[in-house]
C-alpha positions in Angstrom: 0.0 0.1 0.1 2.9 2.7 0.9 4.6 1.7 -2.3 1.6 3.4 -4.1 1.8 6.2 -2.3 5.6 6.6 -2.7 8.0 4.1 -4.3 11.6 4.5 -3.3 14.4 2.1 -4.2 14.5 0.9 -0.4 10.9 -0.3 0.0 10.8 -2.3 -3.4 14.5 -3.8 -1.7 12.8 -4.2 1.1 9.7 -5.8 -0.5 12.1 -8.2 -2.8 13.8 -9.3 0.8 9.9 -10.7 2.3 8.9 -12.0 -1.2 12.5 -13.1 -3.1 11.0 -11.9 -6.3 13.9 -10.3 -8.6 11.9 -8.1 -10.4 11.6 -6.2 -6.8 14.9 -5.3 -7.5 15.1 -4.5 -10.3 12.8 -2.1 -9.9 14.5 -0.6 -6.9 17.7 -0.6 -9.4 15.9 1.5 -12.2 14.2 3.8 -9.7 17.1 4.6 -7.9 19.0 5.7 -11.6 21.0 2.5 -11.3 23.0 4.1 -8.1 21.6 1.2 -6.0 24.4 -0.8 -4.9 22.4 -2.6 -2.2 19.7 -3.4 -5.2 22.3 -5.3 -7.3 23.9 -6.2 -4.2 20.4 -8.3 -2.8 19.9 -9.7 -6.9 23.3 -10.8 -7.0 22.8 -12.8 -3.7 19.0 -14.4 -4.9 20.8 -15.7 -8.1 23.5 -17.2 -6.3 20.9 -19.2 -4.2 19.4 -20.3 -7.3 22.7 -21.2 -8.3 23.0 -19.0 -11.1 25.7 -17.9 -11.2 26.4 -15.6 -14.4 23.6 -13.3 -13.6 25.0 -13.7 -9.5 28.4 -12.3 -11.3 26.8 -9.1 -13.6 24.7 -8.9 -10.2 27.5 -8.3 -8.1 29.5 -6.5 -10.6 27.5 -3.8 -10.9 26.9 -3.9 -6.8 30.3 -3.3 -7.0 30.8 -0.8 -9.3 28.5 1.8 -7.2 30.3 0.8 -4.1 33.7 -0.9 -4.6 34.4 -0.9 -0.2 32.1 -3.7 -0.3 34.8 -6.7 1.2 31.6 -8.9 1.9 30.7 -8.6 -1.5 34.2 -10.0 -3.1 34.3 -12.8 -1.6 31.0 -13.9 -2.9 32.1 -12.8 -6.4 34.6 -14.2 -5.9 32.8 -17.8 -5.2 30.5 -17.5 -8.0 33.2 -17.0 -10.3 35.4 -20.5 -8.7 31.9 -22.1 -9.3 31.8 -21.5 -13.1 36.5 -22.0 -12.9 36.5 -18.0 -14.0 40.0 -18.3 -12.1 41.1 -14.7 -13.1 37.7 -13.0 -12.0 38.3 -15.5 -8.6 41.5 -14.4 -8.0 40.6 -10.3 -8.8 38.1 -10.8 -6.5 39.8 -12.6 -3.7 42.8 -10.5 -3.7 40.5 -7.7 -3.6 38.4 -8.6 -0.6 41.8 -9.5 1.3 43.1 -6.3 1.1 40.2 -5.0 2.5 40.2 -7.5 5.4 43.4 -8.5 5.7 42.9 -11.3 8.5 40.2 -13.1 6.7 41.6 -17.0 6.1 39.7 -17.6 4.4 39.5 -15.1 1.4 43.6 -16.2 1.9 42.9 -19.6 1.2 40.7 -18.9 -1.3 42.8 -16.9 -3.0 45.3 -19.7 -3.1 43.0 -22.1 -4.6 42.7 -20.2 -7.2 46.1 -19.4 -8.3 46.2 -23.1 -8.1 44.1 -23.7 -10.6 45.4 -20.9 -12.7 48.9 -23.0 -12.2 50.7 -20.7 -10.0 51.8 -22.2 -7.1 54.5 -19.6 -5.8 51.4 -17.1 -5.7 49.3 -19.4 -4.2 51.8 -21.1 -1.2 52.8 -17.2 -0.5 48.4 -16.9 -0.2 48.6 -20.0 2.2 51.0 -18.3 4.3 49.1 -15.2 4.6 45.4 -18.2 5.1 46.9 -19.5 8.2 48.3 -16.7 10.2 45.0 -15.9 10.2 43.5 -19.1 10.3 45.9 -20.6 12.9 44.0 -23.8 13.8 42.2 -24.4 10.6 43.6 -28.1 9.4 42.9 -27.8 5.6 44.3 -25.0 5.2 47.7 -26.3 6.7 47.3 -29.5 4.7 46.9 -26.9 1.4 49.7 -25.2 2.5 51.8 -28.1 2.9 51.0 -29.5 -0.3 51.5 -26.6 -1.9 55.3 -25.9 -0.5 56.3 -29.6 -1.6 54.9 -28.6 -4.6 57.7 -25.3 -4.7 60.3 -26.9 -3.0 59.5 -24.8 0.5 61.0 -28.0 2.2 61.4 -25.6 5.4 58.1 -24.7 4.9 57.0 -28.0 4.3 58.2 -29.6 8.1 56.9 -26.8 9.8 53.3 -27.5 8.4 53.4 -31.3 9.2 54.5 -30.5 12.5 51.6 -27.9 12.5 49.5 -30.9 11.5 50.4 -33.2 14.3 49.9 -31.0 16.5 45.8 -30.5 15.3 45.5 -33.8 14.2 47.2 -36.3 16.7 47.3 -39.7 13.8 47.7 -37.2 10.7 49.9 -38.5 8.1 50.2 -38.2 4.3 52.4 -40.5 2.6 52.9 -39.0 -0.4 54.8 -36.0 1.0 57.1 -38.3 2.7 57.9 -40.2 0.0 59.0 -37.0 -1.3 60.8 -35.8 1.5 62.6 -38.9 2.1 63.4 -38.3 -1.7 64.5 -34.8 -1.8 66.9 -36.1 1.4 68.5 -39.6 -0.2 69.0 -37.6 -3.9 70.2 -34.2 -2.6 67.5 -33.0 -4.4 67.7 -29.0 -3.9 65.3 -26.7 -2.2 63.8 -23.9 -4.1 66.4 -21.6 -2.6 69.1 -24.3 -3.6 70.2 -25.6 -0.9 70.5 -29.9 -0.6 67.8 -32.1 0.2 69.9 -33.3 3.2 69.3 -30.2 4.7 65.7 -30.7 5.8 67.1 -34.3 7.0 69.2 -31.8 9.8 66.0 -30.1 10.2 64.0 -33.1 11.0 
């Protein structure tokens, strides 16, 4: 009834929140002269629930064009991009998220995963290092760091991650990583800094 008296973008957004009708958010967007970040944000999240990822991404990007200081929305955009395997957009979104919220361990973890999918293991390694600083008790992130550290030849970090995983999960075993470490020691394989793998044995 009030909408008939004075239509406003906020009122149409509220109606959309109740009815979950995308047309309400589109009406709010038009009434705002394409300036309501809320309208496109809500529309994007509605599309996400319906697993309409391309439409979700389009709406979220429109919202962020109006107001780019929405760290939570950058995270949501990264998740949607990951679902359709748009790794470039996922990297951009999660990177912007951690720039705005540097203590978001989950965003760092997702950024690292996007780098892995892009075959950029070194950047993934650095992002996982940041992720474990923020989520020190999360064994899954430590396991991700363990695997990528092995891939890039950061044997010291492999050992640190393995020890931390033993603290978090008493019966943790990763046979493949242990086999690679043994090979590095036996064959004297160099780590990323050029140090021979025998140095790992000393650290152990």
